[in-house]
LOVEXGU-191353 format. One record per residue (C-alpha): residue number from 1; residue in three letters; x, y, z. Coordinates in nm, 4 decimals, always signed. Each point is the difference from the previous one (the first is absolute). Example, Ala and Ser with C-alpha at 12.3 -4.5 7.8 and 13.67 -1.06 7.14 Angstrom:
! LOVEXGU-191353
NODE   num   residuo         xx         yy         zz
NODE     1       ALA    +1.2300    -0.4500    +0.7800
NODE     2       SER    +0.1370    +0.3440    -0.0660
//
This chain:
! LOVEXGU-191353
NODE   num   residuo         xx         yy         zz
NODE     1       MET   +16.1466    +1.7962    +4.7755
NODE     2       THR    +0.0297    +0.3799    -0.0083
NODE     3       ASP    +0.2173    +0.2938    -0.1008
NODE     4       ARG    +0.1536    +0.1325    +0.3186
NODE     5       GLY    +0.0538    +0.3636    +0.0840
NODE     6       THR    +0.0657    +0.2664    -0.2600
NODE     7       GLY    +0.3087    -0.1390    -0.1671
NODE     8       GLY    -0.1936    -0.1965    -0.2597
NODE     9       GLY    +0.1709    -0.3300    +0.0772
NODE    10       THR    -0.1913    -0.3208    +0.0316
NODE    11       ALA    +0.0406    -0.2633    +0.2679
NODE    12       LEU    -0.2060    -0.3003    +0.0971
NODE    13       ASP    -0.1751    +0.0157    +0.3323
NODE    14       THR    -0.0080    -0.3659    +0.0911
NODE    15       ALA    +0.2524    -0.2408    +0.1499
NODE    16       PRO    +0.0373    -0.3450    +0.1575
NODE    17       THR    +0.0384    -0.0854    +0.3656
NODE    18       HIS    +0.3002    +0.1413    +0.1819
NODE    19       GLY    +0.1914    -0.3249    -0.0426
NODE    20       ALA    +0.1090    -0.2240    -0.2817
NODE    21       PRO    -0.1375    +0.0530    -0.3503
NODE    22       GLY    -0.2142    -0.2594    -0.1701
NODE    23       PRO    +0.1221    -0.3521    -0.0759
NODE    24       VAL    +0.2962    -0.0543    -0.2295
NODE    25       PRO    -0.1374    -0.0139    -0.3560
NODE    26       ALA    +0.0089    -0.3238    -0.1930
NODE    27       ALA    +0.2547    -0.0381    -0.2764
NODE    28       GLY    -0.1270    +0.1653    -0.3155
NODE    29       ALA    -0.2467    +0.2223    +0.1859
NODE    30       MET    -0.0465    +0.3539    -0.1286
NODE    31       ALA    -0.0201    +0.3034    +0.2266
NODE    32       ALA    -0.1468    +0.2077    -0.2839
NODE    33       ARG    -0.1158    -0.0704    -0.3514
NODE    34       ALA    -0.1185    +0.2092    -0.2953
NODE    35       VAL    -0.1713    -0.1518    -0.3023
NODE    36       GLY    -0.0561    +0.2284    -0.2970
NODE    37       LEU    -0.0091    +0.2985    +0.2347
NODE    38       ARG    -0.0749    +0.3237    -0.1815
NODE    39       LYS    -0.0653    +0.3615    +0.1016
NODE    40       VAL    -0.1063    +0.2832    -0.2276
NODE    41       PHE    -0.0272    +0.3647    +0.1062
NODE    42       GLY    -0.1934    +0.1785    -0.2720
NODE    43       THR    +0.2022    -0.0626    -0.3142
NODE    44       THR    +0.3146    -0.1007    +0.1920
NODE    45       VAL    +0.0766    -0.3693    +0.0472
NODE    46       ALA    +0.1890    -0.0091    +0.3304
NODE    47       VAL    +0.0163    -0.3796    +0.0296
NODE    48       ASP    -0.0478    -0.2108    -0.3111
NODE    49       GLY    -0.1093    -0.3595    +0.0677
NODE    50       ILE    +0.2722    -0.1095    +0.2416
NODE    51       ASP    +0.0399    -0.3609    +0.1192
NODE    52       LEU    +0.2168    -0.0160    +0.3114
NODE    53       ASP    +0.0713    -0.2507    +0.2789
NODE    54       VAL    +0.1655    +0.1036    +0.3282
NODE    55       PRO    +0.1249    -0.3180    +0.1747
NODE    56       ALA    -0.0668    -0.0247    +0.3725
NODE    57       GLY    +0.3157    +0.0506    +0.2040
NODE    58       SER    +0.1755    +0.2011    -0.2701
NODE    59       VAL    +0.1354    +0.3523    -0.0047
NODE    60       PHE    -0.1529    +0.1145    -0.3262
NODE    61       GLY    +0.1304    +0.3151    -0.1636
NODE    62       MET    -0.2151    +0.1864    -0.2501
NODE    63       LEU    +0.2153    +0.2130    -0.2294
NODE    64       GLY    -0.0789    +0.2633    -0.2568
NODE    65       PRO    +0.0330    +0.3707    -0.0776
NODE    66       ASN    -0.2557    +0.2531    +0.1178
NODE    67       GLY    -0.3262    -0.0595    -0.1831
NODE    68       SER    +0.0691    -0.3687    -0.0592
NODE    69       GLY    -0.3048    -0.1054    +0.2030
NODE    70       LYS    +0.1702    -0.1304    +0.3166
NODE    71       THR    -0.2077    +0.1909    +0.2538
NODE    72       THR    -0.3256    -0.0490    -0.1896
NODE    73       LEU    +0.0613    -0.3743    -0.0103
NODE    74       ILE    +0.0754    -0.0078    +0.3722
NODE    75       ARG    -0.3147    +0.1989    +0.0774
NODE    76       MET    -0.2121    -0.2451    -0.1987
NODE    77       LEU    +0.1559    -0.2982    +0.1796
NODE    78       LEU    -0.0860    +0.1630    +0.3331
NODE    79       GLY    -0.3541    +0.0905    -0.1025
NODE    80       LEU    +0.0710    +0.3731    +0.0167
NODE    81       THR    -0.0762    +0.0467    -0.3703
NODE    82       ARG    -0.2656    -0.1882    -0.1933
NODE    83       PRO    +0.1399    -0.1594    -0.3174
NODE    84       SER    -0.1486    +0.0644    -0.3434
NODE    85       GLY    +0.0484    -0.3672    -0.0814
NODE    86       GLY    +0.1569    -0.3223    +0.1222
NODE    87       THR    +0.0123    -0.1498    +0.3492
NODE    88       ALA    +0.2246    +0.0156    +0.3045
NODE    89       GLU    +0.0634    -0.2201    +0.3027
NODE    90       LEU    +0.1612    +0.0882    +0.3312
NODE    91       LEU    +0.1182    -0.2784    +0.2328
NODE    92       GLY    -0.2053    -0.2493    -0.1950
NODE    93       ARG    -0.3276    +0.1939    +0.0148
NODE    94       PRO    -0.1670    +0.2042    -0.2758
NODE    95       VAL    +0.0172    +0.3783    -0.0034
NODE    96       PRO    -0.2192    +0.1745    +0.1029
NODE    97       ASP    -0.2385    -0.2685    +0.1334
NODE    98       GLY    +0.2547    -0.1646    +0.2289
NODE    99       LEU    +0.1614    +0.3170    +0.1357
NODE   100       SER    -0.1806    -0.0038    +0.3335
NODE   101       ALA    +0.1662    -0.3323    +0.0798
NODE   102       THR    +0.3328    +0.0838    -0.1628
NODE   103       LEU    +0.0871    +0.3521    +0.1090
NODE   104       PRO    +0.0593    -0.0864    +0.3663
NODE   105       ASP    +0.3169    -0.1752    -0.1201
NODE   106       VAL    +0.1198    +0.2821    -0.2261
NODE   107       GLY    +0.2054    +0.3081    +0.0774
NODE   108       ALA    +0.0559    +0.2595    -0.2685
NODE   109       LEU    +0.1599    +0.3344    -0.0709
NODE   110       VAL    -0.1212    +0.1314    -0.3356
NODE   111       GLU    +0.0722    +0.3394    -0.1605
NODE   112       GLY    +0.1736    +0.1334    +0.3094
NODE   113       PRO    -0.1267    +0.0421    +0.3562
NODE   114       GLY    -0.2866    +0.2316    +0.0911
NODE   115       PHE    -0.0353    +0.1083    +0.3630
NODE   116       HIS    -0.1394    +0.2888    +0.2038
NODE   117       PRO    +0.2587    +0.2807    -0.0237
NODE   118       PHE    -0.0559    +0.1491    +0.3459
NODE   119       LEU    +0.0267    -0.3276    +0.1888
NODE   120       SER    +0.3298    -0.1551    +0.0993
NODE   121       GLY    +0.1327    -0.3105    -0.1652
NODE   122       ARG    -0.0892    -0.2040    +0.3083
NODE   123       GLU    -0.3537    +0.1428    +0.0184
NODE   124       ASN    -0.0564    -0.0691    -0.3692
NODE   125       LEU    +0.1195    -0.3567    +0.0387
NODE   126       ARG    -0.2193    -0.0525    +0.3062
NODE   127       ARG    -0.3026    +0.1065    -0.2049
NODE   128       VAL    +0.0927    -0.2553    -0.2623
NODE   129       ALA    +0.0523    -0.2680    +0.2635
NODE   130       MET    -0.3447    +0.0656    +0.1456
NODE   131       THR    -0.1552    -0.1018    -0.3332
NODE   132       GLU    +0.1759    -0.3383    +0.0015
NODE   133       PRO    -0.2868    -0.2417    +0.0769
NODE   134       ARG    +0.2303    -0.2764    +0.1202
NODE   135       LEU    +0.2131    +0.2197    +0.2228
NODE   136       GLY    -0.1331    +0.0241    +0.3545
NODE   137       ARG    -0.0072    +0.3371    +0.1750
NODE   138       SER    +0.2474    -0.1207    +0.2601
NODE   139       GLU    +0.2446    -0.0833    -0.2810
NODE   140       ILE    -0.0179    +0.3317    -0.1865
NODE   141       ALA    +0.2639    +0.1938    +0.1930
NODE   142       ALA    +0.2593    -0.2777    -0.0246
NODE   143       ALA    -0.0752    -0.0637    -0.3687
NODE   144       VAL    +0.0418    +0.3694    -0.0809
NODE   145       GLU    +0.3322    +0.0312    +0.1821
NODE   146       THR    +0.1319    -0.3202    -0.1572
NODE   147       ALA    -0.0929    +0.1189    -0.3498
NODE   148       LEU    +0.1584    +0.3420    +0.0582
NODE   149       GLU    +0.3189    -0.1612    +0.1256
NODE   150       ARG    +0.0048    -0.2422    -0.2910
NODE   151       VAL    +0.0024    +0.2785    -0.2610
NODE   152       GLY    +0.2371    +0.2264    +0.1920
NODE   153       LEU    -0.2531    +0.2655    +0.1058
NODE   154       ALA    -0.0020    -0.0509    +0.3765
NODE   155       GLY    +0.2030    +0.3163    +0.0568
NODE   156       ALA    -0.2267    +0.2154    -0.2179
NODE   157       ALA    -0.3336    -0.1547    +0.1004
NODE   158       GLY    -0.1048    +0.3062    +0.2003
NODE   159       ARG    +0.0482    +0.2464    -0.2863
NODE   160       ARG    -0.2920    +0.1196    -0.2118
NODE   161       PHE    -0.0437    -0.1771    -0.3302
NODE   162       ARG    +0.0035    +0.3285    -0.1939
NODE   163       GLY    +0.3614    +0.0495    +0.1101
NODE   164       TYR    +0.1146    -0.3368    -0.1264
NODE   165       SER    +0.2312    -0.0297    -0.2979
NODE   166       LEU    -0.1124    -0.2078    -0.2972
NODE   167       GLY    +0.2085    -0.2909    +0.1229
NODE   168       MET    -0.1498    +0.0204    +0.3510
NODE   169       LYS    -0.3517    +0.0063    -0.1440
NODE   170       GLN    +0.0847    -0.3086    -0.2020
NODE   171       ARG    +0.1312    -0.1733    +0.3121
NODE   172       LEU    -0.3213    +0.0763    +0.1881
NODE   173       GLY    -0.2056    -0.1395    -0.2862
NODE   174       LEU    +0.2103    -0.3150    +0.0105
NODE   175       ALA    -0.0534    -0.0241    +0.3744
NODE   176       SER    -0.3769    +0.0109    -0.0521
NODE   177       ALA    +0.0269    -0.3018    -0.2296
NODE   178       LEU    +0.2064    -0.1894    +0.2592
NODE   179       LEU    -0.2053    +0.0521    +0.3160
NODE   180       VAL    -0.0765    -0.3722    +0.0104
NODE   181       PRO    +0.1262    -0.3056    -0.1927
NODE   182       ARG    -0.1285    -0.0358    -0.3552
NODE   183       ARG    -0.0206    -0.2771    -0.2569
NODE   184       LEU    +0.0411    +0.2549    -0.2799
NODE   185       VAL    +0.1664    +0.3423    +0.0124
NODE   186       VAL    -0.0389    +0.2295    -0.3023
NODE   187       LEU    +0.2388    +0.2942    -0.0273
NODE   188       ASP    -0.0209    +0.2587    -0.2778
NODE   189       GLU    +0.3428    +0.1675    -0.0373
NODE   190       PRO    +0.0950    -0.0702    +0.3651
NODE   191       THR    +0.3428    +0.1687    -0.0215
NODE   192       ASN    -0.1333    +0.3244    -0.1484
NODE   193       GLY    +0.1671    +0.2898    +0.1825
NODE   194       LEU    +0.2207    -0.2206    +0.2169
NODE   195       ASP    +0.3731    +0.0519    +0.0416
NODE   196       PRO    +0.2386    -0.2969    -0.0418
NODE   197       SER    -0.0372    -0.0919    +0.3659
NODE   198       GLY    -0.3788    -0.0031    -0.0284
NODE   199       THR    +0.0194    -0.2055    -0.3182
NODE   200       ARG    +0.2108    -0.2594    +0.1820
NODE   201       GLU    -0.2602    -0.0090    +0.2785
NODE   202       VAL    -0.2771    -0.0709    -0.2505
NODE   203       ARG    +0.2130    -0.2780    -0.1460
NODE   204       ARG    +0.0434    -0.1462    +0.3481
NODE   205       ILE    -0.3725    +0.0198    +0.0739
NODE   206       VAL    -0.0890    -0.1676    -0.3286
NODE   207       GLY    +0.2434    -0.2799    +0.0853
NODE   208       GLU    -0.1595    -0.0438    +0.3423
NODE   209       LEU    -0.3471    -0.0132    -0.1503
NODE   210       ARG    +0.0986    -0.2720    -0.2441
NODE   211       ALA    +0.1824    -0.1960    +0.2714
NODE   212       GLY    -0.3238    +0.0121    +0.2008
NODE   213       GLY    -0.1956    -0.1571    -0.2861
NODE   214       ALA    -0.1576    +0.3126    -0.1473
NODE   215       THR    -0.0168    +0.0886    -0.3685
NODE   216       VAL    +0.1252    +0.3464    -0.0945
NODE   217       LEU    -0.1216    +0.1687    -0.3181
NODE   218       LEU    +0.1791    +0.3252    -0.0719
NODE   219       SER    +0.0288    +0.2427    -0.2870
NODE   220       SER    +0.3137    +0.1976    -0.0644
NODE   221       HIS    +0.2050    +0.1749    -0.2645
NODE   222       LEU    +0.3247    -0.0668    +0.1918
NODE   223       LEU    +0.1293    -0.3031    -0.1858
NODE   224       ALA    +0.2988    -0.0595    +0.2271
NODE   225       GLU    -0.2252    -0.0190    +0.3051
NODE   226       VAL    -0.2387    -0.2397    -0.1714
NODE   227       GLU    +0.2906    -0.2215    -0.1035
NODE   228       ALA    +0.1297    +0.0014    +0.3585
NODE   229       ILE    -0.3224    -0.1053    +0.1727
NODE   230       CYS    -0.2442    -0.1579    -0.2478
NODE   231       THR    -0.0404    -0.3669    -0.0895
NODE   232       HIS    -0.2415    +0.0669    -0.2904
NODE   233       VAL    -0.0586    +0.2961    -0.2315
NODE   234       ALA    -0.2504    +0.1262    -0.2537
NODE   235       VAL    +0.0880    +0.2683    -0.2549
NODE   236       LEU    -0.2834    +0.2280    -0.1146
NODE   237       GLN    +0.0046    +0.2505    -0.2809
NODE   238       ALA    -0.2840    +0.2179    -0.1306
NODE   239       GLY    -0.2582    -0.2075    +0.1887
NODE   240       SER    +0.1193    -0.3360    -0.1347
NODE   241       LEU    +0.1971    -0.2790    +0.1615
NODE   242       VAL    +0.3356    -0.0428    -0.1732
NODE   243       VAL    +0.1254    -0.2971    +0.2041
NODE   244       SER    -0.0414    -0.1573    +0.3436
NODE   245       GLY    +0.1595    -0.2867    +0.1879
NODE   246       GLU    +0.2649    -0.1018    +0.2473
NODE   247       LEU    +0.2789    +0.2564    -0.0025
NODE   248       SER    +0.2868    -0.2490    -0.0077
NODE   249       THR    -0.1580    -0.1844    -0.2936
NODE   250       LEU    -0.0496    +0.3209    -0.1972
NODE   251       LEU    +0.3574    +0.1115    +0.0627
NODE   252       ASP    +0.1397    -0.3418    -0.0897
NODE   253       ALA    -0.1962    +0.0066    -0.3241
NODE   254       GLY    +0.1779    +0.3229    -0.0893
NODE   255       ALA    +0.3425    -0.1333    +0.0861
NODE   256       GLY    +0.2598    -0.0018    -0.2728
NODE   257       GLY    +0.3700    -0.0689    -0.0248
NODE   258       LEU    +0.2665    -0.0552    +0.2613
NODE   259       GLU    +0.1199    +0.2525    +0.2553
NODE   260       ILE    +0.3679    -0.0676    +0.0650
NODE   261       THR    +0.2249    +0.1572    +0.2629
NODE   262       VAL    +0.3582    +0.0190    -0.1229
NODE   263       ASP    +0.3300    +0.1690    +0.0789
NODE   264       ASP    +0.0352    +0.1735    -0.3391
NODE   265       THR    -0.3256    +0.1066    -0.1654
NODE   266       GLY    +0.1628    +0.1380    -0.3140
NODE   267       ALA    +0.1867    -0.3206    -0.0748
NODE   268       ALA    -0.3072    -0.2063    +0.0899
NODE   269       VAL    -0.2207    +0.1881    -0.2475
NODE   270       GLU    +0.2573    -0.0535    -0.2755
NODE   271       ALA    +0.0307    -0.3719    +0.0764
NODE   272       LEU    -0.3767    -0.0515    +0.0127
NODE   273       ARG    -0.0567    +0.1839    -0.3257
NODE   274       ALA    +0.2757    -0.2024    -0.1630
NODE   275       ALA    -0.1814    -0.3130    +0.1169
NODE   276       GLY    -0.3153    +0.1163    -0.1793
NODE   277       ALA    -0.2019    +0.1544    +0.2871
NODE   278       THR    -0.1556    +0.3428    +0.0291
NODE   279       ALA    +0.1924    +0.1452    +0.2929
NODE   280       PHE    +0.0110    +0.3315    +0.1842
NODE   281       THR    +0.1069    +0.1491    +0.3313
NODE   282       GLU    -0.2936    +0.0452    +0.2385
NODE   283       ALA    +0.1805    +0.1213    +0.3138
NODE   284       PRO    +0.3556    +0.0189    +0.1334
NODE   285       GLY    +0.1278    -0.3566    +0.0051
NODE   286       THR    -0.3078    -0.1444    -0.1724
NODE   287       VAL    -0.0648    -0.0932    -0.3609
NODE   288       VAL    -0.3089    -0.1399    -0.1703
NODE   289       ALA    +0.0194    -0.2652    -0.2702
NODE   290       ASP    -0.3163    -0.0669    -0.1997
NODE   291       GLY    -0.0573    -0.2274    -0.2974
NODE   292       GLY    +0.2639    -0.1972    -0.1866
NODE   293       PRO    +0.1559    -0.3204    +0.1360
NODE   294       PRO    -0.1287    -0.1757    +0.3160
NODE   295       ALA    +0.1241    +0.1058    +0.3425
NODE   296       PRO    +0.2740    -0.2651    +0.0409
NODE   297       ARG    +0.1693    +0.1110    -0.3228
NODE   298       LEU    -0.0173    +0.3671    +0.0994
NODE   299       LEU    +0.1551    -0.0692    +0.3386
NODE   300       ALA    +0.2663    -0.2145    -0.1619
NODE   301       ALA    +0.0825    +0.2929    -0.2302
NODE   302       LEU    +0.0502    +0.2273    +0.2997
NODE   303       VAL    +0.2221    -0.2498    +0.1791
NODE   304       HIS    +0.1998    -0.0604    -0.3188
NODE   305       ALA    +0.0552    +0.3774    -0.0251
NODE   306       GLY    +0.1444    +0.0008    +0.3514
NODE   307       ILE    -0.2906    +0.1930    +0.1526
NODE   308       ASP    -0.0933    -0.0802    +0.3608
NODE   309       VAL    -0.3719    -0.0795    +0.0376
NODE   310       PHE    -0.1397    +0.0561    +0.3493
NODE   311       GLU    -0.3726    -0.0462    -0.0451
NODE   312       VAL    -0.2465    -0.0999    -0.2719
NODE   313       HIS    -0.3792    +0.0029    +0.0057
NODE   314       ARG    -0.2890    +0.0342    -0.2391
NODE   315       ARG    -0.0850    +0.3667    -0.0494
NODE   316       ARG    -0.3344    +0.0957    +0.1521
NODE   317       PRO    -0.1543    +0.3388    -0.0773
NODE   318       HIS    -0.1169    +0.2364    +0.2698
NODE   319       LEU    -0.3700    +0.0744    +0.0232
NODE   320       GLU    +0.0599    +0.3418    -0.1543
NODE   321       GLU    +0.1426    -0.1623    -0.3139
NODE   322       LEU    -0.2903    -0.2432    -0.0189
NODE   323       PHE    -0.2563    +0.2760    +0.0552
NODE   324       THR    +0.1582    +0.2215    -0.2649
NODE   325       ARG    +0.0134    -0.2787    -0.2559
NODE   326       LEU    -0.3600    -0.1092    +0.0613
NODE   327       THR    -0.1458    +0.3503    -0.0163
NODE   328       GLU    +0.2074    +0.0956    -0.3041
NODE   329       ASP    -0.1105    -0.3180    -0.1780
NODE   330       ARG    -0.3608    +0.0865    +0.0829
NODE   331       ASN    +0.0439    +0.3542    -0.1318
NODE   332       ASP    +0.1532    -0.1349    -0.3214
NODE   333       ARG    -0.2935    -0.2396    -0.0540
NODE   334       ASP    -0.2540    +0.2739    +0.0719
NODE   335       GLY    +0.1772    +0.2302    -0.2457
NODE   336       GLU    -0.0070    -0.2651    -0.2725
NODE   337       SER    -0.3734    -0.0619    +0.0495
NODE   338       ALA    -0.0918    +0.3682    +0.0067
//
């Protein structure tokens, strides 16, 4: 496990055989676990006693603003930073004692890629591949080319790393984590510097990893991307865990009211308010009715008013709404206790 090159990024130098990853995890197995994990830098508490479970086979998104402790927590889970307190497990083994057995099944890109600036992308990746203990020398060339193709860098593989854009550097770092199959892939801000096309490619790769049985743990501040690809999320703020769990469950818990598609939103709002509901227009052709009478009575009121109803479903907030509400609630509680 080393920092590669001069870019300051961290990647793990070990990988499994150039074939299938480890066995499919048993139901309820955890790919990573933190218990009371804490990290203090001088007088700054970067991570404050976090308990966290990352289910095996999940795509787990770690959310939070800059300085929330995401990267520090990831580094402690990977054994790159020694915690000030608490314990961590990776693929069922303790950190750091079990890392020698665990890290061959882990690929990671943490704090951006770091490579030799005067070497080409292909040469840099070959150097990484040569450190893979479970990748035979006869397999290196093919593994490198496959990884470059997978992240869309085959055409630029001969260019020097120092001439790469930020997005290209990020792609090469991702390729280094994908040289061979992994049971766990950890990605710290994987779409940083990528254009929309590159972001879609990362989404595709994450989907392939999960379909192959791997667990993906990623941190991001792009809430829409997390909502699109993650099965579980954890929200961090100021070094503390605000909430964690299955994404669909968290969003359902924040659901409220009915979202109704109608032909006349103005008339629908009037009819719903007259029936005793809080109603407003959310988008062209869509109204939201919250509170008041039960759904059948609200729909009956619309039909009685001669309004065509095309679709009705329980309103479910987007991740951005959930994130905003959770962090604002946390700020309010912190302000009251100050």
